[in-house]
GUKOL-103498 format. One record per residue (C-alpha): z, y, x; residue number from 0; residue in three letters. Coordinates in steps of 0.1 Angstrom, whole numbers, plus 5000, padded with zeros to 4 digits. Layout:
% residues N
+------+-------+------+-----+-----+
:   up : north : east :   n : res :
+------+-------+------+-----+-----+
:    Z :     Y :    X : NUM : ALA :
...
+------+-------+------+-----+-----+
This chain:
% residues 400
+------+-------+------+-----+-----+
:   up : north : east :   n : res :
+------+-------+------+-----+-----+
: 7929 :  2993 : 1230 :   0 : UNK :
: 7936 :  2957 : 1228 :   1 : UNK :
: 7974 :  2965 : 1225 :   2 : UNK :
: 7971 :  2987 : 1193 :   3 : UNK :
: 7942 :  2963 : 1179 :   4 : UNK :
: 7948 :  2950 : 1145 :   5 : UNK :
: 7951 :  2909 : 1144 :   6 : UNK :
: 7918 :  2892 : 1144 :   7 : UNK :
: 7908 :  2880 : 1109 :   8 : UNK :
: 7895 :  2848 : 1129 :   9 : UNK :
: 7924 :  2822 : 1135 :  10 : UNK :
: 7909 :  2796 : 1157 :  11 : UNK :
: 7942 :  2774 : 1160 :  12 : UNK :
: 7954 :  2747 : 1133 :  13 : UNK :
: 7985 :  2728 : 1132 :  14 : UNK :
: 7963 :  2695 : 1132 :  15 : UNK :
: 7941 :  2706 : 1160 :  16 : UNK :
: 7957 :  2686 : 1188 :  17 : UNK :
: 7948 :  2654 : 1166 :  18 : UNK :
: 7915 :  2664 : 1165 :  19 : UNK :
: 7913 :  2670 : 1203 :  20 : UNK :
: 7926 :  2638 : 1209 :  21 : UNK :
: 7901 :  2620 : 1187 :  22 : UNK :
: 7873 :  2639 : 1203 :  23 : UNK :
: 7883 :  2629 : 1238 :  24 : UNK :
: 7884 :  2594 : 1227 :  25 : UNK :
: 7849 :  2598 : 1211 :  26 : UNK :
: 7837 :  2612 : 1242 :  27 : UNK :
: 7849 :  2585 : 1265 :  28 : UNK :
: 7834 :  2559 : 1241 :  29 : UNK :
: 7798 :  2578 : 1245 :  30 : UNK :
: 7802 :  2581 : 1282 :  31 : UNK :
: 7811 :  2547 : 1287 :  32 : UNK :
: 7792 :  2528 : 1261 :  33 : UNK :
: 7766 :  2549 : 1245 :  34 : UNK :
: 7752 :  2566 : 1276 :  35 : UNK :
: 7742 :  2533 : 1292 :  36 : UNK :
: 7725 :  2521 : 1258 :  37 : UNK :
: 7705 :  2552 : 1256 :  38 : UNK :
: 7683 :  2542 : 1286 :  39 : UNK :
: 7675 :  2510 : 1269 :  40 : UNK :
: 7669 :  2525 : 1239 :  41 : UNK :
: 7645 :  2551 : 1250 :  42 : UNK :
: 7624 :  2526 : 1270 :  43 : UNK :
: 7618 :  2506 : 1237 :  44 : UNK :
: 7612 :  2536 : 1214 :  45 : UNK :
: 7589 :  2551 : 1240 :  46 : UNK :
: 7567 :  2520 : 1242 :  47 : UNK :
: 7569 :  2515 : 1205 :  48 : UNK :
: 7558 :  2553 : 1200 :  49 : UNK :
: 7529 :  2552 : 1225 :  50 : UNK :
: 7516 :  2519 : 1208 :  51 : UNK :
: 7517 :  2534 : 1173 :  52 : UNK :
: 7503 :  2565 : 1184 :  53 : UNK :
: 7472 :  2548 : 1201 :  54 : UNK :
: 7466 :  2529 : 1172 :  55 : UNK :
: 7466 :  2562 : 1151 :  56 : UNK :
: 7444 :  2576 : 1174 :  57 : UNK :
: 7419 :  2547 : 1175 :  58 : UNK :
: 7416 :  2548 : 1134 :  59 : UNK :
: 7417 :  2587 : 1132 :  60 : UNK :
: 7386 :  2585 : 1110 :  61 : UNK :
: 7402 :  2561 : 1083 :  62 : UNK :
: 7435 :  2580 : 1081 :  63 : UNK :
: 7435 :  2600 : 1047 :  64 : UNK :
: 7448 :  2634 : 1048 :  65 : UNK :
: 7478 :  2623 : 1023 :  66 : UNK :
: 7493 :  2598 : 1049 :  67 : UNK :
: 7518 :  2624 : 1061 :  68 : UNK :
: 7552 :  2620 : 1076 :  69 : UNK :
: 7568 :  2633 : 1039 :  70 : UNK :
: 7546 :  2607 : 1022 :  71 : UNK :
: 7565 :  2582 : 1042 :  72 : UNK :
: 7599 :  2597 : 1040 :  73 : UNK :
: 7595 :  2595 : 1003 :  74 : UNK :
: 7580 :  2562 : 1003 :  75 : UNK :
: 7608 :  2544 : 1022 :  76 : UNK :
: 7634 :  2560 : 1003 :  77 : UNK :
: 7621 :  2545 : 0969 :  78 : UNK :
: 7629 :  2512 : 0986 :  79 : UNK :
: 7666 :  2516 : 0978 :  80 : UNK :
: 7660 :  2507 : 0943 :  81 : UNK :
: 7642 :  2473 : 0949 :  82 : UNK :
: 7671 :  2468 : 0976 :  83 : UNK :
: 7700 :  2475 : 0954 :  84 : UNK :
: 7683 :  2453 : 0925 :  85 : UNK :
: 7680 :  2421 : 0949 :  86 : UNK :
: 7717 :  2427 : 0964 :  87 : UNK :
: 7727 :  2428 : 0927 :  88 : UNK :
: 7712 :  2395 : 0920 :  89 : UNK :
: 7727 :  2382 : 0951 :  90 : UNK :
: 7697 :  2379 : 0972 :  91 : UNK :
: 7702 :  2385 : 1012 :  92 : UNK :
: 7669 :  2380 : 1032 :  93 : UNK :
: 7646 :  2403 : 1011 :  94 : UNK :
: 7672 :  2431 : 1012 :  95 : UNK :
: 7677 :  2427 : 1048 :  96 : UNK :
: 7639 :  2428 : 1058 :  97 : UNK :
: 7637 :  2460 : 1034 :  98 : UNK :
: 7665 :  2477 : 1052 :  99 : UNK :
: 7648 :  2471 : 1085 : 100 : UNK :
: 7614 :  2481 : 1073 : 101 : UNK :
: 7629 :  2511 : 1062 : 102 : UNK :
: 7643 :  2519 : 1097 : 103 : UNK :
: 7609 :  2511 : 1111 : 104 : UNK :
: 7596 :  2539 : 1086 : 105 : UNK :
: 7619 :  2563 : 1098 : 106 : UNK :
: 7605 :  2558 : 1134 : 107 : UNK :
: 7567 :  2557 : 1118 : 108 : UNK :
: 7572 :  2591 : 1100 : 109 : UNK :
: 7579 :  2609 : 1131 : 110 : UNK :
: 7551 :  2596 : 1151 : 111 : UNK :
: 7529 :  2604 : 1121 : 112 : UNK :
: 7542 :  2640 : 1121 : 113 : UNK :
: 7535 :  2646 : 1158 : 114 : UNK :
: 7499 :  2631 : 1152 : 115 : UNK :
: 7492 :  2656 : 1124 : 116 : UNK :
: 7508 :  2684 : 1143 : 117 : UNK :
: 7483 :  2676 : 1175 : 118 : UNK :
: 7455 :  2673 : 1151 : 119 : UNK :
: 7462 :  2707 : 1135 : 120 : UNK :
: 7464 :  2724 : 1168 : 121 : UNK :
: 7431 :  2707 : 1180 : 122 : UNK :
: 7414 :  2721 : 1149 : 123 : UNK :
: 7430 :  2756 : 1155 : 124 : UNK :
: 7446 :  2758 : 1121 : 125 : UNK :
: 7481 :  2755 : 1131 : 126 : UNK :
: 7499 :  2781 : 1111 : 127 : UNK :
: 7535 :  2773 : 1115 : 128 : UNK :
: 7546 :  2803 : 1133 : 129 : UNK :
: 7573 :  2832 : 1126 : 130 : UNK :
: 7560 :  2863 : 1127 : 131 : UNK :
: 7593 :  2881 : 1142 : 132 : UNK :
: 7578 :  2906 : 1168 : 133 : UNK :
: 7548 :  2930 : 1174 : 134 : UNK :
: 7530 :  2904 : 1196 : 135 : UNK :
: 7528 :  2881 : 1166 : 136 : UNK :
: 7515 :  2908 : 1143 : 137 : UNK :
: 7477 :  2906 : 1143 : 138 : UNK :
: 7460 :  2925 : 1115 : 139 : UNK :
: 7427 :  2907 : 1122 : 140 : UNK :
: 7446 :  2874 : 1115 : 141 : UNK :
: 7475 :  2879 : 1096 : 142 : UNK :
: 7474 :  2877 : 1057 : 143 : UNK :
: 7485 :  2906 : 1035 : 144 : UNK :
: 7516 :  2890 : 1022 : 145 : UNK :
: 7538 :  2877 : 1048 : 146 : UNK :
: 7563 :  2851 : 1045 : 147 : UNK :
: 7601 :  2862 : 1052 : 148 : UNK :
: 7617 :  2850 : 1080 : 149 : UNK :
: 7639 :  2824 : 1057 : 150 : UNK :
: 7609 :  2810 : 1042 : 151 : UNK :
: 7590 :  2804 : 1071 : 152 : UNK :
: 7623 :  2787 : 1087 : 153 : UNK :
: 7624 :  2765 : 1056 : 154 : UNK :
: 7589 :  2756 : 1058 : 155 : UNK :
: 7592 :  2745 : 1096 : 156 : UNK :
: 7621 :  2727 : 1090 : 157 : UNK :
: 7616 :  2709 : 1057 : 158 : UNK :
: 7604 :  2679 : 1073 : 159 : UNK :
: 7635 :  2672 : 1095 : 160 : UNK :
: 7659 :  2683 : 1068 : 161 : UNK :
: 7643 :  2658 : 1041 : 162 : UNK :
: 7640 :  2629 : 1066 : 163 : UNK :
: 7676 :  2631 : 1075 : 164 : UNK :
: 7688 :  2634 : 1036 : 165 : UNK :
: 7665 :  2605 : 1026 : 166 : UNK :
: 7682 :  2584 : 1053 : 167 : UNK :
: 7714 :  2590 : 1037 : 168 : UNK :
: 7700 :  2585 : 1002 : 169 : UNK :
: 7690 :  2552 : 1012 : 170 : UNK :
: 7719 :  2538 : 1031 : 171 : UNK :
: 7748 :  2554 : 1015 : 172 : UNK :
: 7741 :  2532 : 0982 : 173 : UNK :
: 7736 :  2502 : 1002 : 174 : UNK :
: 7770 :  2505 : 1018 : 175 : UNK :
: 7787 :  2512 : 0985 : 176 : UNK :
: 7774 :  2479 : 0972 : 177 : UNK :
: 7783 :  2460 : 1004 : 178 : UNK :
: 7819 :  2474 : 0998 : 179 : UNK :
: 7823 :  2444 : 0973 : 180 : UNK :
: 7805 :  2415 : 0990 : 181 : UNK :
: 7830 :  2405 : 1014 : 182 : UNK :
: 7843 :  2372 : 1008 : 183 : UNK :
: 7875 :  2368 : 1028 : 184 : UNK :
: 7907 :  2385 : 1027 : 185 : UNK :
: 7933 :  2401 : 1050 : 186 : UNK :
: 7919 :  2418 : 1084 : 187 : UNK :
: 7886 :  2411 : 1077 : 188 : UNK :
: 7885 :  2426 : 1043 : 189 : UNK :
: 7905 :  2457 : 1055 : 190 : UNK :
: 7881 :  2463 : 1087 : 191 : UNK :
: 7849 :  2458 : 1062 : 192 : UNK :
: 7862 :  2486 : 1040 : 193 : UNK :
: 7874 :  2509 : 1065 : 194 : UNK :
: 7839 :  2506 : 1083 : 195 : UNK :
: 7819 :  2512 : 1052 : 196 : UNK :
: 7842 :  2540 : 1040 : 197 : UNK :
: 7840 :  2559 : 1073 : 198 : UNK :
: 7803 :  2558 : 1074 : 199 : UNK :
: 7799 :  2569 : 1037 : 200 : UNK :
: 7822 :  2597 : 1040 : 201 : UNK :
: 7811 :  2610 : 1075 : 202 : UNK :
: 7773 :  2606 : 1063 : 203 : UNK :
: 7779 :  2623 : 1031 : 204 : UNK :
: 7799 :  2652 : 1049 : 205 : UNK :
: 7768 :  2654 : 1072 : 206 : UNK :
: 7744 :  2656 : 1041 : 207 : UNK :
: 7764 :  2686 : 1028 : 208 : UNK :
: 7767 :  2703 : 1063 : 209 : UNK :
: 7727 :  2698 : 1062 : 210 : UNK :
: 7722 :  2713 : 1030 : 211 : UNK :
: 7741 :  2744 : 1039 : 212 : UNK :
: 7722 :  2749 : 1070 : 213 : UNK :
: 7690 :  2744 : 1055 : 214 : UNK :
: 7693 :  2769 : 1027 : 215 : UNK :
: 7713 :  2794 : 1044 : 216 : UNK :
: 7693 :  2793 : 1078 : 217 : UNK :
: 7687 :  2827 : 1095 : 218 : UNK :
: 7651 :  2821 : 1097 : 219 : UNK :
: 7649 :  2824 : 1136 : 220 : UNK :
: 7653 :  2795 : 1161 : 221 : UNK :
: 7684 :  2792 : 1178 : 222 : UNK :
: 7679 :  2802 : 1216 : 223 : UNK :
: 7680 :  2777 : 1241 : 224 : UNK :
: 7709 :  2780 : 1263 : 225 : UNK :
: 7704 :  2774 : 1301 : 226 : UNK :
: 7732 :  2776 : 1326 : 227 : UNK :
: 7760 :  2767 : 1304 : 228 : UNK :
: 7769 :  2734 : 1287 : 229 : UNK :
: 7778 :  2740 : 1248 : 230 : UNK :
: 7781 :  2706 : 1240 : 231 : UNK :
: 7804 :  2693 : 1269 : 232 : UNK :
: 7791 :  2659 : 1263 : 233 : UNK :
: 7775 :  2630 : 1284 : 234 : UNK :
: 7753 :  2626 : 1256 : 235 : UNK :
: 7725 :  2649 : 1240 : 236 : UNK :
: 7725 :  2653 : 1203 : 237 : UNK :
: 7693 :  2640 : 1197 : 238 : UNK :
: 7702 :  2608 : 1215 : 239 : UNK :
: 7733 :  2604 : 1193 : 240 : UNK :
: 7714 :  2608 : 1163 : 241 : UNK :
: 7688 :  2582 : 1172 : 242 : UNK :
: 7710 :  2556 : 1186 : 243 : UNK :
: 7734 :  2558 : 1154 : 244 : UNK :
: 7705 :  2555 : 1132 : 245 : UNK :
: 7698 :  2521 : 1151 : 246 : UNK :
: 7732 :  2508 : 1148 : 247 : UNK :
: 7736 :  2517 : 1112 : 248 : UNK :
: 7704 :  2500 : 1100 : 249 : UNK :
: 7704 :  2470 : 1121 : 250 : UNK :
: 7742 :  2466 : 1113 : 251 : UNK :
: 7737 :  2469 : 1075 : 252 : UNK :
: 7708 :  2445 : 1077 : 253 : UNK :
: 7729 :  2419 : 1095 : 254 : UNK :
: 7759 :  2428 : 1071 : 255 : UNK :
: 7738 :  2417 : 1043 : 256 : UNK :
: 7730 :  2380 : 1056 : 257 : UNK :
: 7763 :  2361 : 1052 : 258 : UNK :
: 7759 :  2341 : 1083 : 259 : UNK :
: 7757 :  2373 : 1104 : 260 : UNK :
: 7781 :  2396 : 1085 : 261 : UNK :
: 7806 :  2395 : 1110 : 262 : UNK :
: 7780 :  2404 : 1137 : 263 : UNK :
: 7769 :  2432 : 1113 : 264 : UNK :
: 7803 :  2448 : 1110 : 265 : UNK :
: 7806 :  2449 : 1148 : 266 : UNK :
: 7773 :  2465 : 1150 : 267 : UNK :
: 7783 :  2492 : 1122 : 268 : UNK :
: 7815 :  2499 : 1140 : 269 : UNK :
: 7799 :  2511 : 1168 : 270 : UNK :
: 7781 :  2537 : 1147 : 271 : UNK :
: 7814 :  2549 : 1133 : 272 : UNK :
: 7821 :  2573 : 1162 : 273 : UNK :
: 7786 :  2585 : 1166 : 274 : UNK :
: 7787 :  2592 : 1127 : 275 : UNK :
: 7820 :  2617 : 1134 : 276 : UNK :
: 7806 :  2631 : 1167 : 277 : UNK :
: 7774 :  2641 : 1147 : 278 : UNK :
: 7793 :  2659 : 1120 : 279 : UNK :
: 7815 :  2673 : 1144 : 280 : UNK :
: 7786 :  2692 : 1164 : 281 : UNK :
: 7773 :  2705 : 1131 : 282 : UNK :
: 7806 :  2722 : 1124 : 283 : UNK :
: 7814 :  2735 : 1157 : 284 : UNK :
: 7838 :  2762 : 1156 : 285 : UNK :
: 7827 :  2789 : 1180 : 286 : UNK :
: 7830 :  2828 : 1175 : 287 : UNK :
: 7802 :  2851 : 1188 : 288 : UNK :
: 7805 :  2892 : 1194 : 289 : UNK :
: 7775 :  2913 : 1195 : 290 : UNK :
: 7781 :  2951 : 1204 : 291 : UNK :
: 7762 :  2972 : 1179 : 292 : UNK :
: 7736 :  2993 : 1199 : 293 : UNK :
: 7709 :  3014 : 1188 : 294 : UNK :
: 7696 :  3013 : 1153 : 295 : UNK :
: 7713 :  2986 : 1134 : 296 : UNK :
: 7683 :  2980 : 1106 : 297 : UNK :
: 7658 :  2975 : 1132 : 298 : UNK :
: 7642 :  2941 : 1133 : 299 : UNK :
: 7650 :  2934 : 1170 : 300 : UNK :
: 7687 :  2942 : 1164 : 301 : UNK :
: 7684 :  2920 : 1130 : 302 : UNK :
: 7667 :  2893 : 1150 : 303 : UNK :
: 7697 :  2895 : 1176 : 304 : UNK :
: 7721 :  2890 : 1151 : 305 : UNK :
: 7705 :  2856 : 1137 : 306 : UNK :
: 7703 :  2842 : 1172 : 307 : UNK :
: 7739 :  2849 : 1179 : 308 : UNK :
: 7750 :  2833 : 1145 : 309 : UNK :
: 7728 :  2802 : 1153 : 310 : UNK :
: 7747 :  2798 : 1186 : 311 : UNK :
: 7781 :  2797 : 1169 : 312 : UNK :
: 7800 :  2796 : 1137 : 313 : UNK :
: 7810 :  2831 : 1130 : 314 : UNK :
: 7796 :  2863 : 1143 : 315 : UNK :
: 7816 :  2899 : 1148 : 316 : UNK :
: 7798 :  2928 : 1152 : 317 : UNK :
: 7814 :  2954 : 1170 : 318 : UNK :
: 7804 :  2992 : 1160 : 319 : UNK :
: 7817 :  3015 : 1189 : 320 : UNK :
: 7837 :  3046 : 1182 : 321 : UNK :
: 7817 :  3077 : 1174 : 322 : UNK :
: 7788 :  3054 : 1159 : 323 : UNK :
: 7811 :  3042 : 1131 : 324 : UNK :
: 7799 :  3063 : 1101 : 325 : UNK :
: 7804 :  3048 : 1068 : 326 : UNK :
: 7766 :  3043 : 1062 : 327 : UNK :
: 7764 :  3023 : 1097 : 328 : UNK :
: 7793 :  3004 : 1088 : 329 : UNK :
: 7779 :  2992 : 1055 : 330 : UNK :
: 7745 :  2985 : 1068 : 331 : UNK :
: 7760 :  2960 : 1094 : 332 : UNK :
: 7782 :  2944 : 1067 : 333 : UNK :
: 7751 :  2940 : 1045 : 334 : UNK :
: 7735 :  2915 : 1070 : 335 : UNK :
: 7738 :  2878 : 1058 : 336 : UNK :
: 7741 :  2869 : 1094 : 337 : UNK :
: 7775 :  2891 : 1101 : 338 : UNK :
: 7807 :  2875 : 1090 : 339 : UNK :
: 7831 :  2906 : 1104 : 340 : UNK :
: 7821 :  2940 : 1112 : 341 : UNK :
: 7848 :  2956 : 1137 : 342 : UNK :
: 7851 :  2997 : 1138 : 343 : UNK :
: 7857 :  3016 : 1168 : 344 : UNK :
: 7850 :  2990 : 1192 : 345 : UNK :
: 7854 :  2997 : 1228 : 346 : UNK :
: 7826 :  3012 : 1249 : 347 : UNK :
: 7831 :  2986 : 1276 : 348 : UNK :
: 7839 :  2950 : 1267 : 349 : UNK :
: 7866 :  2932 : 1289 : 350 : UNK :
: 7879 :  2896 : 1289 : 351 : UNK :
: 7909 :  2906 : 1269 : 352 : UNK :
: 7891 :  2923 : 1242 : 353 : UNK :
: 7873 :  2892 : 1239 : 354 : UNK :
: 7904 :  2870 : 1236 : 355 : UNK :
: 7922 :  2897 : 1215 : 356 : UNK :
: 7892 :  2893 : 1187 : 357 : UNK :
: 7891 :  2855 : 1192 : 358 : UNK :
: 7855 :  2855 : 1203 : 359 : UNK :
: 7841 :  2828 : 1227 : 360 : UNK :
: 7813 :  2846 : 1238 : 361 : UNK :
: 7796 :  2878 : 1234 : 362 : UNK :
: 7756 :  2880 : 1230 : 363 : UNK :
: 7734 :  2907 : 1242 : 364 : UNK :
: 7695 :  2912 : 1250 : 365 : UNK :
: 7682 :  2917 : 1282 : 366 : UNK :
: 7666 :  2950 : 1275 : 367 : UNK :
: 7698 :  2965 : 1261 : 368 : UNK :
: 7732 :  2950 : 1279 : 369 : UNK :
: 7764 :  2967 : 1271 : 370 : UNK :
: 7789 :  2976 : 1294 : 371 : UNK :
: 7810 :  2945 : 1306 : 372 : UNK :
: 7838 :  2941 : 1329 : 373 : UNK :
: 7834 :  2919 : 1359 : 374 : UNK :
: 7858 :  2893 : 1346 : 375 : UNK :
: 7835 :  2884 : 1316 : 376 : UNK :
: 7805 :  2877 : 1339 : 377 : UNK :
: 7826 :  2856 : 1361 : 378 : UNK :
: 7841 :  2837 : 1332 : 379 : UNK :
: 7803 :  2833 : 1317 : 380 : UNK :
: 7816 :  2848 : 1283 : 381 : UNK :
: 7784 :  2870 : 1281 : 382 : UNK :
: 7748 :  2853 : 1271 : 383 : UNK :
: 7717 :  2873 : 1276 : 384 : UNK :
: 7687 :  2865 : 1255 : 385 : UNK :
: 7656 :  2870 : 1276 : 386 : UNK :
: 7618 :  2879 : 1264 : 387 : UNK :
: 7616 :  2841 : 1267 : 388 : UNK :
: 7642 :  2836 : 1240 : 389 : UNK :
: 7664 :  2816 : 1264 : 390 : UNK :
: 7700 :  2826 : 1264 : 391 : UNK :
: 7717 :  2826 : 1300 : 392 : UNK :
: 7751 :  2837 : 1311 : 393 : UNK :
: 7750 :  2873 : 1327 : 394 : UNK :
: 7758 :  2871 : 1365 : 395 : UNK :
: 7784 :  2892 : 1380 : 396 : UNK :
: 7762 :  2909 : 1404 : 397 : UNK :
: 7743 :  2924 : 1372 : 398 : UNK :
: 7772 :  2950 : 1368 : 399 : UNK :
+------+-------+------+-----+-----+
C-alpha cells in the first residue's frame, strides 16, 4: 500500500530546519540550567503572595462588589499604558517605572480574583461554565431550550485568559517602542538595546497573532491531557515559562526606564528573550495527527474525536478505509473544520510504515473503538488512545 501511495501533502522538512533545531537546543539548555532553578524561587514567592491576597479577599468578601472581576482589573491595568507613555514622552522616569510594576502586580491580581469568583459561583451552585458534549451532560431538567455551540462555549470559557494575555502585550509593547529611543550611549550598548527590544516586540506580536487565531478558530473542545508521553520534551512546563517570562519582562522594563538602572534592566530583559521565543515556538508546534474514520462520520462522538486530535497537533489527516470511501462520506469528512486532509482508500491495518509515509507523527483513537494497528506502532508509542476520562495515553503493545 505504502509503495503505491501518492506523496503526502504535508511536508515537514525545511531547508532552514537545522537552524531552528540548533536554536531550540540552545534555548532548552538555557531553560534547564537557568530558568528551571529560578522557577522554584518564583513559585515560592507567588504562592505566598497568592495565599496572602486570597485570605484578604475572603476576609473582605461582604464588601467586594460584583463588578470587581478579573476582566475589570485586566481592562483597567491596560489603560495605564496611556499615562505611562505620556510620562515617558515628557521625560519622567520614576512614575512610569512604578506604573509598570503596578501593572505587573495587576496581572497577578486578576488571576487571584478570577479564582475567587469561580469558587464563589461553585459555592452558590450557579457555575454554568460547562460544555454539553455528551449524553451525560444533557439533562432536560436543567438544560435551557437554546444550547450554545461548542465553539461559543469554548470562547466563553477561555475569554478571560485570552484577553489577559493580549492586554499584557498591549501595555508592554508600546512601552518598548518608546524605549527604543531612550538609550543615550552608542556602540555595542545601543545595538544591544535595539536588538533586545526589537526581539521582544517581534516575538510578543507574533504570540498575539497566534493567540488570536487559536481563540477564534478554537475547536470548542478542551485538548486532552496527555499521560505517559512528554509532548513538550522540555525541562520547564509551559505555564512556568509564561510566568517567569512575564516577571522578567515587566521588572526589566521598569528598571530600563530608570537611567541609573538601565543596564541592569537590559540584562533582565535579555533573560526573557529566549522565553518569549520558546513561548511562540510551543504555540506553533508542527505535529501531524492521523485519525482512522470509523462508524458514522457525522456522529458527535466522531466530531469530538477529530477536534481533540486536532487540538493535540497542528494538522489532522482523517483516513477513510477502502470500501467506506463513498463520495458522500469523503465530502462529509472534508466539511469538518477540524480536518485538514482526507485520505481515501486508507488501509484497514495501520502500520508504522504507513504513518511515516503520510507524514503523521501520531494516530489518535477512542478507547471504545480502537483501529487495528501493527505492534510496531504501539512499541513506538505512536498511537494515542483517549479514554472516558478524556486523557490520552499511548496504546500498549499488549493491547494488540
